N, C-alpha and C positions, 0 to 999 in steps of 0.2 A: 762345314761345307768346304769342299776343296774345288777350285776352278782354275782354269788357265788365265782368264782375264776378268777382272771386276771393274765395271764402269760405274763411277759415282756421279749421278745426275742424269735424269731422263729428259733433258731439253734437246734442242737441235743437235748440239755437239755430241751429247751423250748417246742419243739414238743412232747417230751416224757411226760413232765408235763401236757400239754394240753390234750393229749390222756388219761392219767391216771385219770385226774380230770373228764373228760367226762364219762369214764368208771365207775367211782364211783357215777355217777348220777348227777354231778354238772353242772350248767349252766356256761360255761367257755368261755373266749375270749382270743385270742392270738394276742399280740401287737408287731409289728415290724416297726422300723423306717428306716432300711436299706434295702439292697437287700436280697431277699429270696435265699435260696440255701445252707446254713450252711457253717461254716469255713472249715470243713473237705473237702467238695466237691469242694469249690471255690478256696481256697488258701492253704489248709493244706494237709491232709493225701493223697488224691487221686492224685492231680497234682504232688506232690513231688515224689510219688511212680512211676508215669508215667515217669518222668524225670530220676529217678534212674534206672528203667528197661531199658530205651534206653541206658543210660550210661554204665550200666553193661553188656549189650549185646555187645556193641562195645569193651569194655575192655576184655571180655572173648574171643571174636573172635580174637583179636590181640595177645592173649596169647597162641594160639594153636600151635605155632612153636615147643615147646618141645615135643609135642605129635606127631610130624611128619606131621602136617598139615600146609602147607606153604600158604602164601599169605595174611593171616589175618593182618599182620603188615601194609599192604598198605591200609587198610580200613580207611575211614574218615567219620566224621559226616557232613552232611549238616545242620548246626544249624538252619537255617530258617525252614526247613522241620521238624526238631526235635520239635521245639517250636510250629509249627502249629499242629503237631500230638498231643502234650501234651494238647494244648487248645481244640482241637476237642473232645478228649476223656474226658477231664475235663468237657466240656459243656454237655456231655452225663450224667455224674453223677449229675451235677447240675440240669439238666432237670428232672431227676428222682425225686429229692427232691422237686422241684417246683410242679411237677405233684401230688405228695403226699399232699402238702399243699392246692393245688387247689381243692382237693377232700374233704377238710373239709367242714362242713355245711356253707351255705351262711350266711354271716354276722359274722362269728366266728373269722375272721382275721381283725384287725384294723390296718390301716397303719398310722404311725406317731410316733414321738419320745415321750416317756412317762416320766413323772416326778411326784414325789409325791407332793400332796398338804397337805395330812394328812395320817396317817397310812392306811386308807381304802378308800382314794380318790386319783385318778390319773387324770392328765391332759394329753390328747394325742394331740400333735400339739397345735393348737390355738383354736379349736372349739369343742372338744369332751372331756366330763368329764365322768369318770367311777367310780362308787361306787362299791367296791368289799368287800365281807366278808373276803376273803383271797387273798394274792398276792404272786406270785412266781417270783423272780428275776432270769432271765436266759439270761443275756445280753452279755455273752461271754467275750472274752479278745481281745486286740489289740496289735500290734507290739510296742515294746519300742525302741525308737531311742535316745541314749545318746546325750546330748547337744553337746559334743565335736565333734561328727561326723557330725553335721549340717554344718560345714565349707565346706563340699564337695558339698553343693547345690544340683542342679539337677543331679549330678553324683552319688548321694546317693539313694539307693533303699532298700526296705525291701522285705521279702518273698512275700508279697501281690503284689508287682510290678514285681517280677522276671518272673512270668509266662506270663506276657503281653509283654515281649521282643520279637521283631520280629526276632532277631538273637542274638547269644551270643557274648559277648565281647571277646577280645583276652587275656586280663588280668584283674583280679578282686581281690580285697582285701576283705576278709570276717572277720567281727568282731563278735566273739562269738565262744564258743566251746561246746555248748549244742547240744541237739539232732537235731534241725533244721539246725544249722550251719554245723554240721558233714555231715548230709545227702546231703544237697545241695552243699556244698563245694566239697565233693568227687565226686558227680555226674558231676559237671562242670569240674573238673579236668579230669575225664575219657572221657569227651567230648572235650578234647584238649584245654580247657581254662587254662591259667597259673594262678594258685590259690596260694595266700598267706593268711593263716588263723592265726588270732591273738586272743588268749584267755586271760583270766584274772584270776590271782591267782592260776593257775594250775589245775582248775577244768576241767574235761573232761566228757561229756555225763552224768553228775550228779552222776558219780561213786564215792563212798566213800571208796572203797577197793583199797588201793594204788597199789599193784602189778597188779591187773586187769586194773586199769586206765593206768598204765605205759605201759602195753602190748598193749593196744588200741592205745595210743598216738604213740608208736613206729611204729605200723603197718600203721597208717595214715601218719606219717612223711616220710615213705618210698615212698609215692606217690606224695606228694606236700609239700610246705613249711608250717610247722605247729609248732607254739610256744604257748603252753597252758598258759604260764606265760609271755606274751609279755611286752617288755619295749619300749614303743613308745616315741620317743624324739620330734617329731613334726608332725603336720598334716597341710596340706595346699592345696589349689587349685591353681596350677600354669599353666597359659596359658590354662585354661580350663581342666586341667588334675589332678586328685587326686594324691597327692604326700605324701609319708610317709617316715619319717626319724626314724629309730629304731635301737636298739642294738640287733643283732641276738643271737641265743642260744649259739654260740661259742665266744661271746664278740665282734664281728666285727660291726663297725658302717656302716649302709647301708642306701641308698636312693633308693626307688623303686617308679615307676610311674604306674598308672593303668588307665583303661578305665572307670571302675565303682567301687563303694564300696557298699558291701552288709552288712547291719546291721541285723545280726541274733542273737541279744542279749536277746531274750526272748519276752514274751507277758505278759501284765499286765491286771488285771480285768478292764473291761470297765463299770465303774459305775458313772462317774462324771455327766452325763446329768440327773441322776435320782433325784437329790436334796434329798439325803438320810437324810439330817439334819431334814427333815420334816416327816420322816417315823417313828420316835419314837423308833428306835432300836439302840443298842450299836455297835459302830465300833471299829476296832483295829487301830493301829497307821498308817496303810496304807489306812485307809478309807474303809476297807472291813467289812461287817457285821459279828459279832460274831454269830456262829450257832453251833448246835449240829449235828455232822456228821451222827449220827444214825437215825435222823428224818429230817434233813435239816431245822429245825425251828430256826428262829432268836430270841433268848431269849424265852420268853413266849408269843410272839406276834403272830398275824395271818399272818406274813410275812415269807416266806420261800425262800431259795436260792438254785441254782443248776448249775452245769457246771463250765466252766473255770473262771466265774466271782467270784467264792468263793475262789480262790487262793490256792486250795489244791491239787487236782489230775487232771492235765491237759490232760486227755486221753479220747477219745471218748466213750469207753465202760463205763467209770465212769460217764461221762456226762449223758449218757442214764439212767444209774441206779439212779443217783441223781435226774434227772428229774422225773422219774417214782415215786420215793419215795416222792419228794416234792409235786408233783401234787396230789398224793393219800392223803397225809396228809393235804394238803390245802383243799381238798374237804371234809374231815372228821373233820376238826378243829371244836371244841377244843379237839376232841377225837384223839389225835396224837399218832401214833404207832411207836415204835423204831424197827429197824432191825439190824442184824449183817452184817456189810459191807464185801464185798469181799476182798481178800487179795490184797494189792497194787502190781501192776504189770505193768512194762513199757518195751518197746522195742525200740531200735534205729536201723533204717534200713541202716546204713552205712555198710561197709565191712572191717573187720569183724563185724557181727552184735552184738548188746548189748542187754542183758536182765538183769533187776533188779527186784527181786521177794522178797516179804515178808518184814521181819524186816530189816531196814537199818543196814549196818555193824556198824555204829556209835552208834546205839541204843543198841547193844548186850552186855551182860555182858561177857567180854572177858574170865574171869576165869571159866565161866560156859558154854563156847561155844568151839566146835572143828570145824576146817575148813578143809574140804576135797578139794583137788586140782587136776585138770586135765589140762595138757597142750595139745593143739591141734597140736603142732609142729610135733609130731610123731604119732598122732592118725591115724589109718589105712584109714578109708573112707575119712577123711579130706585130706590126702595126695593124695588119688586117684583123688579127685576133684580139687587138687592144690589150696586148700583153707586152708592149714594147718598152720594157724596163730591164736593165741589167748590163753586165760587162763580162766578157770572156777573155781570158789570157791563156795562151798556149806557150809552152816552153820547149825549145829545141836547142840541140848542140850547135854552137855557132859555126863550127867547121864542117861537120858531117851533115847537119840538118836533121839528124835523128830526133824524133819526138821524145821528150823526157817526161812530160806531164802537163797538167792543166788545172786551173781553178777558174770557176765561172759561176755567175748567177744570171738566170734569164729564163725564158720560156723553153719547155721541152728539154731541160737539162738532164732529165732522167734518160732520155734517148741519146742526146749528144754525148753524155758521159760514157755511155756504152761504146759508142764509135771511138771515142778517145782512148778508152781503156784497152780495147782490142788493138788499136794502132800502136799504143805504147808497148803492149805485151808482144806484139809481132815485130817490134823494132822498126817500124816503118819510118821513112824519112818524109820531109815536107813534100819533096818531089813525088814520092810514092802516093801520098794522099791526094795531091792536087791532080794526079792522073785519073783519079776515080771519078765516077759520074756524080754530079750534083743537080738534082731537078730544080725547076723553078715553078711557082714560088714556094719555098719551104724554109723552115727555120735553119736547116743544115747549111743554107747559104751563108749564115752568120759564121759558122765554123769555117767555111772556105775563106771568108774575109780575114779571119784571124790567121789561118794558114798562109794566105798570100802575104799578109803583113810580116810574118816571121820570115818567109822566104826572101822577101826583098832585103830584110835586115841582115841575113847571113849570106846573101849572094856573093859579095866581094871576097869572102873567106873560102867559100866551098865550091864555087862553080864558075866557069867562064861563060855559061849560057845566060841570056837575058832573064831577068826575073819574071815571074808570072804576072800577067796584066791584071789589074784590079777589075772586079765585076762592075758592070755599068751602073752608075749612080748609087752604088752600094746596095742595090737590091738583089 
């Protein structure tokens, strides 16, 4: 088979690349060796949010007592029905994706595992060879399971397995402190599973701002056992039961036994089956192709890459953007066009929620940056909602007041994060943002407090006008 563009992988990035290539007039095929339906719909964004929604609903109902509404404490989760609900709704989203792929032109989807024979020749399975002028690699990522955890045998699961459980365990050990571990671990805890979460090196939710990270860790540790820098002394499977020996945060030697162990230690690019050594492109020390983020082109070749398999931005919105860019450039090769990428932006849907926007705190020139702060402990609307936990930091250029980025944990961060991402991408200054309307009482007033704090701190360097006045009583 001879085509203009061959796209390997029918996930979010791959489908976006396929559509973009066809829209550009190219004869394109989409190659998939696994199940159709995307990581997001099957085992990622959607089933995890369904589980979180059920867990938070129960948690909120149980916490109504202080508001004078009795009886919520007696509510309990039927875990079999919860998991059945999650799967049924998950299957709805998967069916929608499959319906979309089935609407592609006849013969446009090739089923089978792809591998390179040369930069422009692919072998699909054992009997189909594809000659392509350009290739887009969009094979996604798969769960990483550290070797030391394999001692737990069939009692070890990943997030891919979790949603297939017919009922929830009574006790579970969660390894990892990244977004997936925090979301799933807290959801399980709120569904009455006894959760012990063990991180490594102190990292929490990829936050690099230490006070924000510590505020999140403290909030989570108030709900379940959480040690971001765990010291594991031993792991074993004893009488069919996962057993952990560890030194707790207060120095106590402990032994705990569990029903299951969840490895939520991240995902890695799924590239090994491709035989990239035959693709004629340069790889980094992890075996991932080197590429230009503004074009998605691998070196000067006719090979492009998009989505989780490139190891950079593991978020669906970026996978879609990268796929569209890669597919368009693959179709127009060698007339490759660069674009300015959107501001980096991620959210973690634990509670308090987490938002990371723009420049990483580690990347900023500290002497040229001011940090505005707002605590949600006393923020008015947050207290009304009984979600008054967390801390927001916004970063601005000390001379110009231009917003550079933000990291925060708190209520409604999925919404505040969008406002901040738009402001950073539009290169708004603190003055620009403080001229915009803020209603009362809303969580967005917490954002205004952080902006005002940053504005006061950079006033002397950037402006002769008085700093913005703080809002009354911090509300």
